[in-house]
C-alpha positions in Angstrom: 62.9 -45.8 102.3 65.8 -44.7 102.1 67.6 -44.7 98.1 69.9 -47.4 98.6 67.1 -49.5 100.0 64.9 -48.5 97.1 67.7 -49.5 94.7 68.6 -52.6 96.2 64.9 -54.0 96.2 64.8 -53.0 92.2 67.9 -55.2 91.6 66.8 -57.8 93.8 63.2 -58.3 91.4 65.2 -58.1 88.4 63.4 -54.7 87.4 66.5 -53.3 86.2 68.2 -53.5 83.0 71.5 -54.0 85.4 71.2 -57.5 86.2 72.1 -60.4 83.7 69.1 -61.9 81.6 66.7 -59.0 82.9 66.3 -57.7 79.2 65.7 -58.6 75.3 68.9 -58.7 73.9 70.3 -55.5 73.0 71.3 -54.2 69.4 74.3 -55.7 67.3 76.4 -54.8 65.1 74.9 -56.5 61.7 78.1 -55.2 59.2 81.4 -56.1 59.3 84.1 -54.1 59.5 85.7 -54.2 56.1 82.3 -53.5 54.4 81.9 -50.7 56.9 85.2 -49.4 56.3 84.7 -49.7 52.2 81.0 -47.6 52.6 83.6 -45.1 54.9 85.6 -44.6 52.0 82.9 -43.8 49.5 81.0 -40.9 51.3 84.6 -39.6 52.2 84.9 -39.3 48.5 82.3 -37.7 48.0 82.0 -35.4 51.2 83.0 -32.3 48.9 80.7 -30.4 46.6 83.5 -30.6 44.1 83.8 -34.4 43.7 79.8 -34.3 43.8 79.5 -31.9 40.7 82.4 -34.2 39.0 80.3 -37.2 39.4 77.7 -35.5 38.4 79.3 -34.4 35.1 80.4 -38.1 34.7 77.4 -39.4 35.3 75.6 -37.3 32.9 77.7 -37.9 30.1 77.1 -42.2 29.9 80.3 -42.5 28.2 83.9 -41.1 29.2 84.6 -37.4 29.8 88.0 -36.5 29.0 89.7 -34.6 31.9 90.1 -31.5 29.8 86.3 -31.7 29.4 86.3 -31.9 33.3 89.1 -29.2 34.3 86.9 -26.4 32.0 84.1 -26.9 34.2 86.3 -25.4 37.2 88.0 -22.5 38.6 90.3 -24.8 40.1 94.3 -25.7 38.8 94.8 -28.6 37.5 96.8 -30.5 40.0 93.7 -29.8 42.2 91.5 -31.4 40.0 93.7 -34.3 39.5 94.0 -34.7 43.5 89.8 -34.7 43.7 89.1 -37.4 40.3 92.2 -39.4 42.1 90.3 -39.3 45.0 87.3 -40.4 43.7 89.4 -43.4 41.7 91.2 -44.7 44.8 87.5 -44.7 46.5 86.4 -46.6 43.6 83.9 -44.5 42.0 85.2 -43.9 39.2 88.0 -45.1 36.2 90.2 -44.2 34.2 91.5 -45.0 30.8 94.4 -43.2 29.1 94.2 -42.5 25.6 98.0 -40.5 24.3 98.1 -37.4 26.2 94.6 -37.6 28.3 93.1 -39.4 30.6 89.3 -40.8 30.4 87.1 -40.6 32.9 84.3 -42.7 33.7 81.6 -43.7 36.8 81.9 -47.0 38.0 77.9 -47.7 38.5 79.0 -51.1 40.6 80.5 -48.8 43.4 77.5 -46.5 42.9 74.7 -49.5 43.9 76.4 -50.7 47.0 76.3 -47.2 48.6 72.3 -47.1 47.3 71.9 -50.5 48.4 73.2 -49.1 51.6 70.7 -46.2 51.9 67.7 -48.4 50.7 68.2 -50.6 53.7 68.7 -48.1 55.8 65.4 -46.3 54.8 63.3 -49.7 55.1 61.1 -49.4 57.9 62.3 -52.8 59.9 59.9 -51.8 63.4 57.3 -54.3 62.2 
């Protein structure tokens, strides 16, 4: 039997996913574009080892940490430190408060809980 004849027979009998209605519905996107973009920005922000270390410093010092204390932990220039903290701030992972000449940084737990919740959902076995 020729291959074309065999394929035509499969398609006619509905034994192939190329015909309409022969298969169960496929996967669909379950996340809004806005949420995907927000999570993507959070993950981009923590894609740098320096920023992960900064978050670690801030999270271990439950409260606010002066930028001067953050700078003292790295061998990076002050503008580079400011850049990394700005990325974290723009992503919503940290906030800062200006006190005189110094900025004090702190973690935003709500942003971290969003990431944690999404990751926990991925880890849940949904196979029934």
